[in-house]
Each structure stands twice: as C-alpha cells, then as structure tokens.
N, C-alpha and C positions, 0 to 999 in steps of 0.2 A: 945591541941594546939586551939590558941584564931583564929577564924574565920575573915575576913577582913573588915564582917560588925558591927564587937561587936568594933574593935578597933578604926574606927572613926564615932562609930555612926550612920551609914545606914543600908538600906533594904538589899541588896543582895552585895555579897563577890568583886562586879566589878568594877572595874577601866578603861574608856573608852582610847582609848589609843591615844598619841599625835598626829595625822596626821598631819605633816604642809599643810597648803591653806583648809584643810577640816574640819578640828575642830575648828570651832570660838564657838562663845556665842551660837549662836544656839541648834546646838549640843551637846556641853557641858552642856546649864543648863537642857536638854530633857532629858540626862543621869542621872544627879541628880536629878531630879524631879521623875526618875519614881526610883530610889531609888540606885543608883550605883555615885562611883565619877567622874562627867563631867570633863575632862581637856580640856582649850583652848589650843591651841598649838602656840608658838610665831614661830615656824618655818614658811619663807612666812611674820611676818609682823613684821613692824620696830613698837618703840617705842608709836606713838603718837595711828596707829590701836590695839596693845597689852591694852592698857589703856583704850580706849574704847570696847575691847570689853572685857575685866576683866568687866566694870560697866554696859556694856547690860546683860550682863553673872547675875550681881548681882541685877539686876529687873527684871532678868525672872525667878530666884529662888530664894527662902531660905533657898536652904540645903548644902552645902558643896561641891565644886568645888575647882578647881588647876588650876593649867600652866605648861605645858610642855616646858621645855627650849633643841636647839640644843646648848649645848656648842662652837659649832663652826659658830656660827651666830656670821656675821660683829660686830654687834653690842650688841653682849652678856655681856658687863660690862652694859651698861643703859639697858637691860632688865632687868637683875637683880635685877636693883634700881627700878624697875617699880612692881617688883612683891613684895617690901619693902613698898613705900610709898603706892600703893592701898591695904594692908591688906591683902597678899594671905595667906592661911594655909596651904598649898598642893602643891610641885612642886616636878615635875619628871622628872630626865636628862636624855639626853644624848651624846653618841657622845665626851666624855670626861669625865676630871674629874669635881666636882665640887672644889674643896681646897680653891680657893680664896674666897668663896661666902661662907661657909658654916659657919663660925661664925657670920657673921652677920644675916644670915637666924636661928637659931638654936639662938638667942638674941631676935630675934625676934617671936620665937613660933612654926616658921612653919616648917614642917614634910618634912623629903628631901628622896624621892622614886627615885636613881636613877636605870639607866635600865640599861643594862652588862648583857652577853654572856661567861663570865670570872670568874671562880672560884676565881682565883687570885687575879682579879680587884673588887670583889666584897669583899674580902677581908678588900683590903684597904679600900675600899666606907666605910667597918661598920667601922672602926678606925678611919676616917675621922667626925662620926656622924650620917651617913645614918640610917634613922627610918625604914626602910625596901630595900629589893632589890628585884628591878621586873627582872629579870630572863626569856632573851627572846633567845628561839630557832631560829633557822632558818625558820620554816615554816612561820613563819609571814609576813608581807608585807613590802614593802618599806626595808633599810638599815638593813641588818642582817648577825649575826656572823656564826661559821661553825654548831655550836652543837647544835643538835635538843631537844625539849624541855625535852621530855622522857628522855635523859639524863643529859640536866644541872639542873634539880631541883633539884633533890634528892642530887647531891651532894652539889650543893649547900647548903640546908637544914644542910646536915654532916655536913658542917661547919661552917657555921652561927649561932651565938647570935639573930640576928633578925628574923623576918618573911619576906619570903621569896614568891613572887608572879608570877605566872607562865603566861608567855607570848609567843602565837602564837601555834597555832592548836586549839585555842578552840572558837567554834560556836556552842555547844549544850549542854546539861547536864548531855552527858554520859562522854565527855571530860572533863568537869567540877570536876566530881567524879574523872574521873584521876588522876587532876590534885592535888585535895586532897590526894587521895590513894600515891603519889609522897612526900606529905609534908608542900605543899604551904598552904598559910593563905587564899588568893581567886587570883584570875586571871586577867588578862588586856586583853583586847579585843579589834580590830578595825575593824576587817575587816569586822566582821557581822554588825557592825554599818554602812557601806556604803551600805548596803541595806535595810536602814529604811527612813519610810515619811521625819524625822527631817534634813536628812544629806544632806549637800546645794553642793554637786556636781552635776556635771551636769547628765540628765537623760541618755543620752548615757553610761555612766562612770557603773552609777547601772545596766543598761542592762549588759554590758561585764561579771559584776559579776555573773549573775542570769545565764548567756549562758557560764559559765567559768566550761569546766569539770575537772575532778579528776588531769590530768598534765598538762591544762592551765594555769600554773605560770612557769616562768623559772626567773634563777639570772642570773644579767648583771653586771657586772666589778671586776668579780674574780679576773681575771690576773689583773686587775689597779689596786687590791686591795683597791674595795668600792662597792663590792657586795649590789644590789639590787634584791629584788625577785619582778618583774610585770606580771602583763597577759600577755600573748605572742601575739606580734602583730608586720605590717611593721615595727617599729622603733627596735623592739627587734631582729629580725632577724639581721635588718643592722648592728647593735652595734655587736652582737656576732659575724656576718660577719669578720668586720674589726678589732674586738678584737681578734678571731685568726688566723688573718693574723700581727697581731703583730702592728699595730695602733697605735700612740704614744696617751695620755690625752690628749692632744690638738684639734688633730683630733677625736677620741671619743666623746669629749664633743660637737662637732656640732651636735649628734641626741637628747643630752638630755637637752641641755642648755634649757631651759622652759617650758619642757616637760609632767611638773607636772601641769605647773598651765593651759597648752593647755589640758590637760586629763578633768580637775576640771571643772575650767571653761567654756573652747569652744566644751567640749563634744570630742574632738581629736582622735579616738579611733585608730589611723593608727599611726602614729607619736607622741603623746602622750605616757604619762610615768603613765600606769594604776598601781599607786602600790596596790597589792593585796597579803593572804597568801595564803597559799595552800587551806586551810578552804572556798574557793572559790568554790569549786564544790560540797560542800554540801547547801549552801544558793541558794533557787530556788521561794523564794517569797519575794517585800516589805513590813514590816510589820512598825508597827509602834515605835518608840524606847521602850515604856511602854510593849507594846506587846514580842516583842526579848526576852529582859530581863525577865518576867513571863516566858515564853517557856522556856527558858531554866533550868530557877530556877524548876520548877516543872517536866521538866525529869531529874532533878538530883535525885529529892526526891524521884521518881519512879525508878530510877535507884540504889539508896542505898538500897531502900523497898528489890528489889528484888533482889539482893544481897546478904543481910540477912537474907530473905528467900530461898537461893540456901544454903546458909554455912548451915542452921539450917537441912535443908534436908541431907546434907553430915556428918553432927554430929550424 
C-alpha cells in the first residue's frame, strides 16, 4: 500500500483539514511548507477572498496545496470555477456530491478527495472519479457523521479500490500508526493545528483547546439533523437544552448564527462555536506547524519500531 506522501510527492502523509474561517493561506502554506498538504477552506469565503487566498498561498509556498469546498455553499458554482481558473491541483469536498463539477475538474488534472462517513456514499464518489476518499469519523471537530474512525476506515478500505485517508481522532504518532494499521494511506488532521503558532484563530480559542479535557466536546444538532462537534460552553448548553425541548430549527439558529466567526475572530468562548475534535484533551501546548508534524511522525516511527520489537519477542 502506497502512503499518501508517496502518492502526492510530499514529505509526510498528512492532509490539513478544511476548517471554515480558519484554514486560510496562512495555515495552508505553513502545512505545505512543513511537508503536508495544506488546504484553503472556501467555507466562509466568497469568490474574491478564495481567489485572493489561493494567490497568497502560492506566494507563501512552492509546495503542493489544495482547496476545500463545502458543496452547500451558496456560491459553490462560482467557487468551483475559481479552482479551475487559478490552477488548483487538489480539491477536497464535503456536504454533498460533487457530480456536476467532476468532469471539468478531472479534465483539468485536479485530484479530488471527497470527505464522507458512509461506505455507500464513498462507492458512489469512487464511481464519479474520486482519486481518494477521506473517511471521517465522528471524533472530528465541526460537522460529523455517526461512525467512528476505528469502524469506518477498515470498512472503506475493504470496499474501495482508491486510497482511503483517515480523519477524526488523529493528533499523535500512535494514532497515525493505528490509522495505517486500519489500512489508511494517510491521515487528515484539523484540531491539532488549532494549537499552532500559524493558526489564525483568536488566542482565546487556542486556550480553550489547550484547557479542554477528554470529555469536554459535545455534539449539537443531532436531533435537528446537522450534528456539529464543539467544545462545551454556555452556547452549547443552551442549544442542547432547547433542542431537547423540541425547539424549531429557526429557534435553534439564534444560538449558532455567526457563532463560528465570533469564536475565530472575536475570541468569544461563551457564545462562539469552538469547533474541535475529541483529541482536544490530548493537546497541551502551542507549537509551530512544522514541529507538530515532525513530533507526530517521529512518535509514529517510535511506535511501529516498538510494536515490531514486541512482535519479535512473541515469536
């Protein structure tokens, strides 16, 4: 099985998650310069800001990078054209099927990696021409499905002919080793990069990630059909209380409208949406992106060597 870094010609088998309002040219270029595949997240952007970020990223790195497109974005048709016009080589997609864009993207030589948590959907995406599938478990931050990474990755590996990337619950070398053991070709990470020097979120948001304990994230929106994992705060408590009481989607929207931007830009940790995965509880320091990636990969090497030694002892 070829690793993601071999397939893409990069140093590490890491894709940076497409975090709306967070994954700008600044973060994407830092990840790419450090040897991963950085992504600019079009969520929260319009056509002009996406184009600006792509061009800025190209100035900040000569390494491969890509764009993440949320297919429910109201300007998705125009955003999809921007990646063509700007010569982007890698696109990840979420929240829908990229069917209408695939032919043009493939003609342009764009590699497409859709994100999904369903084997059935993954098969359809493979048939559409997806080059890889990002299998996202519910441990991840932001919008989530129901399957865990441990459960969904091996099932996708078994069902698909294209490489599978594990996403959700990966922030250490041990977890990287586990992803490879499940058959993944690489991993997508997001939460661990929130606690990086280069991440453009407010310091209050970073501090909330560092302070989070093992059970300090919660999923809102399950009843409403739009589950999102965030760090527990006053907003999440109010949301869940009213959701359980049968509040309408419109009533619930008053808690979440603009909440991610409040967290990212204003540092509002009370009413902001602090999207983060369950690995928040294991992140304790802010480091440069390059150090984060180096530490994870070195721990991975130590882990597999230790496992190999233990296997020899059993023999």
